[in-house]
C-alpha positions in Angstrom: 92.3 235.5 70.1 93.3 238.1 67.9 94.9 237.4 64.2 98.3 238.3 65.3 98.1 236.0 68.2 96.8 233.3 65.9 99.9 233.5 63.8 102.0 233.9 66.3 101.0 230.5 67.9 100.2 228.7 65.0 103.4 229.2 63.0 105.2 228.6 66.5 103.7 225.1 66.6 104.4 224.2 62.9 107.9 225.0 63.2 108.6 223.6 66.6 106.6 220.3 65.1 109.7 218.5 64.4 111.2 218.7 67.7 108.1 217.6 69.6 107.7 213.9 68.3 110.5 212.6 70.3 108.4 211.4 73.4 105.3 209.3 74.0 103.0 211.2 74.7 104.7 214.3 75.6 102.3 217.5 77.0 103.5 220.9 76.4 101.8 224.0 77.7 104.3 226.6 78.7 105.0 228.4 75.4 101.6 228.1 73.4 98.1 229.3 73.7 96.5 226.1 73.6 98.3 222.8 75.1 100.0 220.6 72.6 100.1 217.0 73.0 103.0 214.8 70.9 102.6 211.0 70.5 104.8 209.0 68.4 104.2 205.5 67.3 107.0 204.5 64.8 104.5 201.5 63.5 101.5 203.4 62.9 102.6 204.0 59.3 105.1 202.5 57.0 106.5 203.9 53.8 108.7 202.2 51.5 110.4 204.3 48.7 113.5 204.9 46.5 115.5 207.6 46.7 115.2 209.9 43.6 117.8 210.9 41.4 116.7 212.9 38.7 115.5 216.3 38.9 111.7 216.6 37.7 110.1 220.0 35.8 109.9 222.1 38.9 113.6 221.3 39.6 112.9 219.1 42.2 114.3 215.5 43.2 111.8 213.5 44.1 111.6 210.3 45.6 109.4 207.3 44.6 106.7 205.9 46.5 106.7 202.2 46.5 104.0 201.4 49.2 102.4 203.4 52.0 100.6 201.5 54.7 98.3 203.0 57.7 97.7 200.9 60.9 94.6 202.4 61.7 94.2 200.6 65.0 97.7 202.0 65.9 96.4 205.6 65.0 93.2 205.2 66.7 95.3 204.3 69.9 97.7 207.3 69.6 94.7 210.0 69.3 92.8 208.1 72.4 96.3 208.7 74.1 96.5 212.2 73.2 92.7 212.8 74.0 93.1 211.2 77.6 96.6 213.3 78.1 95.2 216.7 77.2 92.1 216.2 79.4 94.0 214.4 82.4 91.4 211.5 82.5 92.1 207.9 83.2 90.1 206.4 80.6 89.1 206.8 76.8 85.6 207.4 77.3 85.7 209.7 80.1 88.2 211.5 78.2 86.3 212.0 75.2 83.1 212.6 77.1 85.0 215.4 78.8 85.5 217.2 75.3 81.6 217.8 74.8 79.2 219.7 77.0 76.2 217.7 78.8 73.9 215.9 75.7 76.4 216.0 73.2 77.8 214.6 71.3 74.3 213.3 69.6 73.0 212.5 66.1 73.2 216.3 65.2 76.8 217.0 66.5 79.6 217.6 64.0 83.1 217.1 65.2 86.3 218.2 63.3 89.8 216.6 64.1 
């Protein structure tokens, strides 16, 4: 992929991200070089904060974070759902297997998400 295409599709994906979180799961292929899966679980994270009222040194009103929690099981389920949807497989194991060539992953495989 050429740099210009990467920027075009990458920036487009970032700009449309807020609009694609309203489904569970949604699969987008029409407008992007690579398919995009959107999965939302409002119980996956919890953020308690107090709205800011005073400008900080940068001139920005900043909220105070009181607590933040991640439900790791729900996040893992969201990732599995996305992998199943994007690979069109009916089981989590088959979906993950389909992402790797035969014999991989193994003890030498590096995976980045």
